[in-house]
C-alpha positions as semicolon CSV with decimal commas, in nm:
position;residue;x (nm);y (nm);z (nm)
1;M;4,798;15,177;13,080
2;L;4,587;15,117;12,833
3;A;4,513;14,710;12,781
4;G;4,211;14,506;12,633
5;V;3,997;14,534;12,300
6;Y;3,916;14,958;12,164
7;P;3,670;14,908;11,895
8;I;3,694;15,231;11,613
9;V;3,403;15,323;11,645
10;V;3,236;15,347;11,283
11;T;3,097;15,699;11,219
12;P;2,718;15,620;11,109
13;F;2,557;15,867;10,873
14;H;2,176;15,820;10,689
15;D;2,132;15,811;10,335
16;D;2,155;16,200;10,295
17;G;2,487;16,185;10,457
18;S;2,431;16,320;10,789
19;V;2,547;16,203;11,082
20;D;2,284;15,894;11,259
21;Y;2,351;16,035;11,648
22;T;2,033;15,779;11,747
23;S;2,265;15,418;11,547
24;L;2,524;15,599;11,712
25;D;2,420;15,544;12,052
26;R;2,333;15,197;11,924
27;L;2,688;15,126;11,796
28;V;2,818;15,255;12,124
29;E;2,573;15,028;12,422
30;H;2,611;14,743;12,081
31;L;3,038;14,780;12,128
32;L;3,016;14,776;12,549
33;E;2,801;14,468;12,515
34;Q;2,984;14,273;12,328
35;G;3,296;14,357;12,583
36;A;3,493;14,665;12,453
37;H;3,735;14,746;12,693
38;G;3,759;15,085;12,568
39;L;3,681;15,302;12,261
40;G;3,869;15,470;11,929
41;L;3,684;15,795;11,838
42;F;3,772;15,969;11,483
43;G;3,993;15,719;11,409
44;N;4,031;15,597;11,002
45;A;3,786;15,319;11,021
46;S;3,576;15,593;11,129
47;E;3,605;15,830;10,834
48;G;3,782;16,096;11,070
49;Y;3,913;16,227;10,802
50;T;3,486;16,329;10,637
51;L;3,352;16,494;10,939
52;L;3,300;16,809;11,072
53;A;3,458;16,939;11,336
54;S;3,144;17,033;11,454
55;E;3,071;16,686;11,431
56;R;3,360;16,573;11,595
57;T;3,240;16,822;11,918
58;G;2,873;16,724;11,907
59;M;2,994;16,298;11,848
60;L;3,256;16,305;12,111
61;Q;3,024;16,504;12,354
62;R;2,741;16,253;12,298
63;I;2,930;15,933;12,314
64;A;3,066;16,048;12,655
65;A;2,767;16,148;12,798
66;R;2,658;15,793;12,657
67;V;2,957;15,595;12,788
68;R;3,010;15,750;13,192
69;G;3,321;15,745;13,250
70;R;3,243;15,305;13,206
71;V;3,545;15,249;12,975
72;P;3,786;15,477;12,860
73;L;3,786;15,633;12,527
74;V;4,043;15,722;12,312
75;V;4,022;15,962;12,034
76;S;4,276;16,080;11,735
77;S;4,366;16,443;11,777
78;G;4,642;16,448;11,460
79;H;4,700;16,712;11,302
80;T;4,901;16,852;10,957
81;G;4,973;17,120;11,173
82;T;5,148;17,151;11,568
83;D;4,947;17,431;11,672
84;A;4,606;17,273;11,538
85;A;4,687;16,935;11,639
86;V;4,776;17,083;12,053
87;A;4,337;17,261;11,990
88;L;4,219;16,976;11,877
89;S;4,407;16,785;12,184
90;K;4,280;17,060;12,415
91;E;3,997;17,060;12,329
92;A;3,920;16,640;12,306
93;H;4,023;16,666;12,629
94;D;3,794;16,950;12,749
95;L;3,522;16,636;12,615
96;G;3,560;16,390;12,795
97;A;3,905;16,187;12,657
98;S;4,057;15,954;12,872
99;A;4,352;15,932;12,576
100;L;4,426;16,145;12,215
101;M;4,524;15,908;11,933
102;V;4,813;16,078;11,718
103;L;4,940;16,065;11,386
104;P;5,210;16,217;11,234
105;P;5,216;16,583;11,048
106;Y;5,208;16,402;10,684
107;F;5,143;16,671;10,457
108;L;5,441;16,861;10,533
109;K;5,668;16,547;10,707
110;T;5,961;16,615;10,957
111;D;6,227;16,479;11,100
112;G;6,254;16,312;11,465
113;E;6,333;16,621;11,624
114;G;6,065;16,790;11,463
115;L;5,822;16,522;11,544
116;M;5,965;16,545;11,921
117;H;5,844;16,908;11,889
118;Y;5,524;16,814;11,808
119;F;5,484;16,478;11,988
120;G;5,621;16,734;12,330
121;A;5,420;16,963;12,198
122;I;5,067;16,817;12,272
123;S;5,288;16,651;12,605
124;Q;5,252;16,965;12,717
125;A;4,852;17,084;12,612
126;V;4,697;16,803;12,802
127;P;4,726;16,573;13,112
128;I;4,620;16,284;12,969
129;P;4,767;15,978;12,799
130;I;4,880;15,963;12,481
131;M;4,942;15,691;12,178
132;V;5,141;15,707;11,900
133;Q;4,985;15,606;11,619
134;D;5,273;15,469;11,403
135;A;5,087;15,398;11,075
136;P;5,376;15,494;10,790
137;L;5,142;15,329;10,498
138;M;4,880;15,610;10,536
139;T;5,142;15,865;10,629
140;Q;5,449;15,789;10,520
141;V;5,622;15,917;10,774
142;P;5,837;15,619;10,937
143;M;5,890;15,700;11,302
144;P;6,221;15,393;11,414
145;V;6,222;15,158;11,768
146;P;6,468;15,437;11,904
147;L;6,252;15,761;11,775
148;L;5,942;15,585;11,996
149;T;6,177;15,416;12,250
150;R;6,280;15,857;12,282
151;M;5,945;15,933;12,305
152;A;5,833;15,754;12,582
153;R;6,146;15,834;12,775
154;E;6,160;16,251;12,674
155;I;5,826;16,280;12,635
156;E;5,585;16,288;12,950
157;Q;5,276;16,163;12,827
158;V;5,354;15,935;12,574
159;K;5,212;15,572;12,750
160;S;5,116;15,387;12,460
161;V;5,187;15,324;12,090
162;K;4,908;15,176;11,785
163;V;5,255;14,958;11,584
164;E;5,075;14,934;11,211
165;A;5,386;14,962;11,028
166;P;5,406;14,623;10,814
167;P;5,540;14,380;10,965
168;T;5,390;14,452;11,245
169;V;5,479;14,211;11,431
170;P;5,888;14,172;11,450
171;K;5,822;14,572;11,505
172;I;5,642;14,547;11,813
173;G;5,870;14,269;11,974
174;A;6,159;14,475;11,945
175;L;5,958;14,790;12,076
176;H;5,877;14,505;12,381
177;A;6,261;14,435;12,438
178;A;6,348;14,796;12,398
179;A;6,127;14,982;12,582
180;N;6,116;14,860;12,929
181;G;5,714;14,830;13,026
182;A;5,734;15,206;12,957
183;L;5,504;15,126;12,636
184;A;5,150;14,999;12,510
185;L;5,193;14,852;12,341
186;F;4,833;14,839;12,024
187;G;4,813;14,667;11,708
188;G;4,566;14,737;11,483
189;L;4,528;14,680;11,053
190;N;4,184;14,537;11,180
191;G;4,372;14,303;11,417
192;Q;4,436;14,078;11,125
193;F;4,792;13,956;11,343
194;L;4,653;13,969;11,665
195;I;4,751;13,641;11,844
196;E;5,121;13,696;11,704
197;E;5,116;14,063;11,781
198;C;4,983;13,944;12,139
199;E;5,273;13,686;12,188
200;R;5,582;13,942;12,091
201;G;5,420;14,188;12,396
202;A;5,131;14,349;12,224
203;V;4,814;14,396;12,526
204;G;4,599;14,529;12,272
205;T;4,461;14,583;11,980
206;M;4,255;14,792;11,745
207;P;4,048;14,670;11,544
208;S;3,660;14,847;11,374
209;S;3,338;14,774;11,480
210;D;3,193;14,497;11,367
211;A;3,361;14,207;11,484
212;T;3,454;14,297;11,889
213;W;3,285;13,976;12,029
214;L;3,585;13,804;11,844
215;Y;3,847;14,002;11,914
216;V;3,741;14,034;12,324
217;R;3,694;13,590;12,357
218;V;4,040;13,628;12,142
219;M;4,271;13,806;12,360
220;D;4,072;13,591;12,732
221;L;4,174;13,245;12,539
222;L;4,556;13,393;12,520
223;A;4,595;13,502;12,891
224;K;4,381;13,139;12,994
225;G;4,672;13,005;12,770
226;N;4,454;12,830;12,582
227;K;4,583;12,903;12,255
228;A;4,501;12,642;12,021
229;E;4,188;12,757;12,115
230;A;4,196;13,139;12,035
231;W;4,381;13,014;11,695
232;R;4,079;12,804;11,610
233;L;3,762;13,060;11,655
234;F;4,006;13,392;11,513
235;S;4,128;13,164;11,145
236;I;3,730;13,164;11,152
237;A;3,775;13,510;11,139
238;L;4,053;13,536;10,908
239;P;3,865;13,554;10,593
240;L;3,656;13,832;10,754
241;I;3,942;14,066;10,843
242;R;4,141;13,985;10,529
243;F;3,776;14,139;10,352
244;E;3,830;14,438;10,556
245;L;4,179;14,508;10,490
246;Q;4,101;14,593;10,108
247;P;4,186;14,950;10,052
248;G;3,896;15,205;10,093
249;L;3,639;14,926;10,136
250;G;3,670;14,770;10,478
251;V;3,460;15,061;10,648
252;S;3,184;15,001;10,425
253;A;3,153;14,611;10,506
254;A;3,200;14,694;10,880
255;K;2,825;14,892;10,773
256;H;2,717;14,636;10,639
257;N;2,752;14,404;10,827
258;L;2,632;14,625;11,187
259;V;2,365;14,708;10,968
260;A;2,274;14,313;10,953
261;E;2,283;14,304;11,309
262;G;2,055;14,586;11,303
263;I;2,261;14,836;11,509
264;L;2,338;15,140;11,190
265;A;2,035;15,232;10,986
266;S;2,253;15,212;10,682
267;A;2,543;15,140;10,600
268;R;2,578;15,451;10,412
269;V;2,994;15,608;10,330
270;R;3,110;15,972;10,306
271;H;3,307;16,022;9,925
272;P;3,599;15,993;9,920
273;T;3,550;15,664;10,129
274;S;3,408;15,344;9,847
275;S;3,149;15,140;9,931
276;I;3,186;14,806;9,840
277;D;2,939;14,676;9,577
278;T;2,650;14,425;9,496
279;A;2,795;14,111;9,415
280;A;3,070;14,200;9,754
281;V;2,799;14,244;9,957
282;S;2,671;13,889;9,925
283;E;3,037;13,815;9,901
284;L;3,073;13,945;10,275
285;K;2,781;13,815;10,397
286;V;2,867;13,462;10,323
287;L;3,164;13,533;10,584
288;R;2,931;13,698;10,853
289;E;2,734;13,336;10,851
290;L;3,035;13,185;10,871
291;L;3,245;13,372;11,162
292;A;2,859;13,402;11,328
293;A;2,852;13,036;11,316
294;A;3,187;13,008;11,554
295;R;3,020;13,220;11,792
296;S;2,722;13,031;11,878
């Protein structure tokens, strides 16, 4: 099963809005050097909602060729239609995905049986694991614990859940107890409750791309039983994590941090993603420097 820190890879753009593949190459190597256990592609923090089908294909091919199996690639392949989600999932598998992260249909919403059909159709079409993305703040589709555990029992490829349904900590605890080891549980929402989620049974987290080393180090400390040091380090990062959880601004903030590190050439985002303003760039710099000091 999947476990560890799987940063959602931001999509680098040139100032003209086209995909910057050179920066993408640098970013992938940077994340691996920082200890990422896997990579998440085309999620919300990737601005996957702005990408053309041809861009998704080109990016996945390039990333898979560069990673060369060193870590798993978890590719977002949800869609508003079941047939389209199946097609996206098949393509992702063919291009090198190790697993799929799948949102439920959120335009025309369906009931529990409809969700079983949707995830079941994807499972029948691909031979790789499915991570169910439980993100009702974005989709307005609730997926209660009994439904998710039923998916684990009845749908062959459903192997994990990314829990982004606040409050995440009790839901992860309830899923951990109910699934009895059948689901690998991941946190999201930029890892804001990483420590509590791990204590309730989570085995991984999927934050943005700009502080992978921090999440890796905190999880390593927890694995070694050094909870006090994990909290000390994580507490220094919380102001930055909070800053990046501002609705619509987190992607821009992460890109500015990666530009400051020399990884990306531009912090350009695509509309309707918002860019942080000049004052926020200065505020972000303070938080970035605070965390950098804790790293040394």
